[in-house]
MILO-998788 format. One record per residue (C-alpha): x, z, y; residue number from 1. Coordinates in Angstrom, 2 decimals. Layout:
@east->X, up->Z, north->Y, seq->NUM
...
end
This chain:
@east->122.92, up->56.84, north->-10.23, seq->1
@east->123.11, up->57.22, north->-14.05, seq->2
@east->125.98, up->59.31, north->-15.59, seq->3
@east->127.97, up->56.82, north->-17.78, seq->4
@east->127.67, up->59.01, north->-20.75, seq->5
@east->123.90, up->58.96, north->-20.72, seq->6
@east->123.94, up->55.72, north->-22.79, seq->7
@east->125.33, up->56.61, north->-26.22, seq->8
@east->126.14, up->54.72, north->-29.36, seq->9
@east->124.30, up->55.85, north->-32.52, seq->10
@east->124.58, up->54.75, north->-36.22, seq->11
@east->122.77, up->51.46, north->-36.16, seq->12
@east->123.40, up->50.49, north->-32.68, seq->13
@east->124.26, up->46.72, north->-32.39, seq->14
@east->126.90, up->45.51, north->-30.05, seq->15
@east->127.69, up->41.90, north->-29.09, seq->16
@east->130.82, up->39.98, north->-27.91, seq->17
@east->130.60, up->36.81, north->-25.99, seq->18
@east->133.97, up->35.07, north->-25.81, seq->19
@east->135.74, up->31.65, north->-25.98, seq->20
@east->137.76, up->29.22, north->-23.94, seq->21
@east->136.30, up->25.70, north->-24.15, seq->22
@east->133.09, up->27.08, north->-25.63, seq->23
@east->131.04, up->30.13, north->-25.81, seq->24
@east->131.05, up->32.04, north->-29.11, seq->25
@east->128.83, up->35.28, north->-29.77, seq->26
@east->129.61, up->37.82, north->-32.52, seq->27
@east->127.38, up->40.75, north->-33.34, seq->28
@east->128.66, up->44.23, north->-34.76, seq->29
@east->126.67, up->47.08, north->-35.99, seq->30
@east->127.77, up->50.81, north->-35.86, seq->31
@east->128.06, up->52.20, north->-39.36, seq->32
@east->129.54, up->55.50, north->-38.55, seq->33
@east->130.43, up->57.76, north->-35.63, seq->34
@east->133.81, up->59.35, north->-35.86, seq->35
@east->133.79, up->62.30, north->-33.47, seq->36
@east->132.65, up->61.62, north->-29.92, seq->37
@east->135.16, up->58.89, north->-28.92, seq->38
@east->135.38, up->56.63, north->-31.93, seq->39
@east->133.09, up->54.52, north->-34.11, seq->40
@east->133.28, up->52.29, north->-37.17, seq->41
@east->131.49, up->49.00, north->-36.83, seq->42
@east->130.84, up->46.10, north->-39.35, seq->43
@east->130.60, up->42.48, north->-38.18, seq->44
@east->127.02, up->41.13, north->-38.88, seq->45
@east->125.56, up->37.64, north->-38.84, seq->46
@east->123.46, up->36.01, north->-36.22, seq->47
@east->120.51, up->33.75, north->-36.44, seq->48
@east->119.56, up->31.08, north->-33.95, seq->49
@east->116.30, up->31.84, north->-32.21, seq->50
@east->116.28, up->28.59, north->-30.10, seq->51
@east->118.26, up->25.73, north->-29.40, seq->52
@east->118.38, up->22.66, north->-27.03, seq->53
@east->121.00, up->20.73, north->-29.06, seq->54
@east->123.73, up->21.65, north->-26.66, seq->55
@east->123.55, up->25.50, north->-26.68, seq->56
@east->121.93, up->27.95, north->-29.05, seq->57
@east->120.29, up->31.27, north->-28.08, seq->58
@east->121.19, up->33.79, north->-30.93, seq->59
@east->120.08, up->37.20, north->-32.09, seq->60
@east->121.71, up->39.57, north->-34.50, seq->61
@east->120.72, up->39.46, north->-38.30, seq->62
@east->121.58, up->43.03, north->-39.48, seq->63
@east->120.59, up->42.27, north->-43.19, seq->64
@east->123.76, up->39.87, north->-43.47, seq->65
@east->126.63, up->42.32, north->-43.10, seq->66
@east->130.29, up->41.82, north->-43.74, seq->67
@east->132.30, up->44.39, north->-45.76, seq->68
@east->135.24, up->44.68, north->-43.47, seq->69
@east->134.95, up->47.69, north->-40.91, seq->70
@east->136.71, up->48.16, north->-37.78, seq->71
@east->137.36, up->51.57, north->-36.30, seq->72
@east->137.39, up->51.39, north->-32.58, seq->73
@east->137.53, up->53.78, north->-29.64, seq->74
@east->134.35, up->53.91, north->-27.63, seq->75
@east->134.78, up->52.91, north->-23.89, seq->76
@east->132.44, up->52.41, north->-21.01, seq->77
@east->132.15, up->49.29, north->-19.08, seq->78
@east->129.71, up->49.17, north->-16.28, seq->79
@east->128.04, up->52.40, north->-17.65, seq->80
@east->127.53, up->50.65, north->-21.06, seq->81
@east->129.34, up->51.67, north->-24.19, seq->82
@east->131.84, up->49.06, north->-25.42, seq->83
@east->134.68, up->48.62, north->-27.96, seq->84
@east->137.79, up->46.39, north->-28.02, seq->85
@east->137.70, up->43.94, north->-30.86, seq->86
@east->140.91, up->42.23, north->-30.17, seq->87
@east->143.31, up->41.58, north->-27.22, seq->88
@east->140.77, up->38.99, north->-25.97, seq->89
@east->137.42, up->40.28, north->-27.25, seq->90
@east->135.25, up->43.24, north->-26.46, seq->91
@east->131.85, up->44.10, north->-27.52, seq->92
@east->129.10, up->45.88, north->-25.54, seq->93
@east->125.84, up->47.47, north->-26.45, seq->94
@east->123.30, up->44.66, north->-27.07, seq->95
@east->120.35, up->44.66, north->-24.63, seq->96
@east->117.83, up->43.12, north->-27.03, seq->97
@east->117.89, up->39.82, north->-25.44, seq->98
@east->119.06, up->36.47, north->-27.04, seq->99
@east->122.65, up->35.60, north->-26.32, seq->100
@east->123.72, up->32.05, north->-25.28, seq->101
@east->126.51, up->30.26, north->-27.36, seq->102
@east->127.78, up->26.69, north->-27.60, seq->103
@east->126.12, up->24.70, north->-30.32, seq->104
@east->128.13, up->24.05, north->-33.44, seq->105
@east->128.28, up->20.25, north->-32.72, seq->106
@east->129.87, up->20.93, north->-29.33, seq->107
@east->133.27, up->22.69, north->-30.20, seq->108
@east->132.55, up->25.62, north->-32.45, seq->109
end
């Protein structure tokens, strides 16, 4: 069994959040700075659609398009993966490199 601390965030790591009530939204964040061993600073980055069937999109991060607001968050572990809370209803975990599924903009976003 892996020690939960073997997987660490580094500067440049990308996290994603999949959230929503009547639809699925995906947001990506990139670590811009580590603050000690338990905190990090992230910035929201854009995504791009890799494929779509008209009802849903498969999206991947697009780090070149960064926002300028940073969020300082405590690093937690969820199923041995590093994660951070974005808000009371949204958390982001380490992106696994695979496209993420979200509802197409024409269907509720």
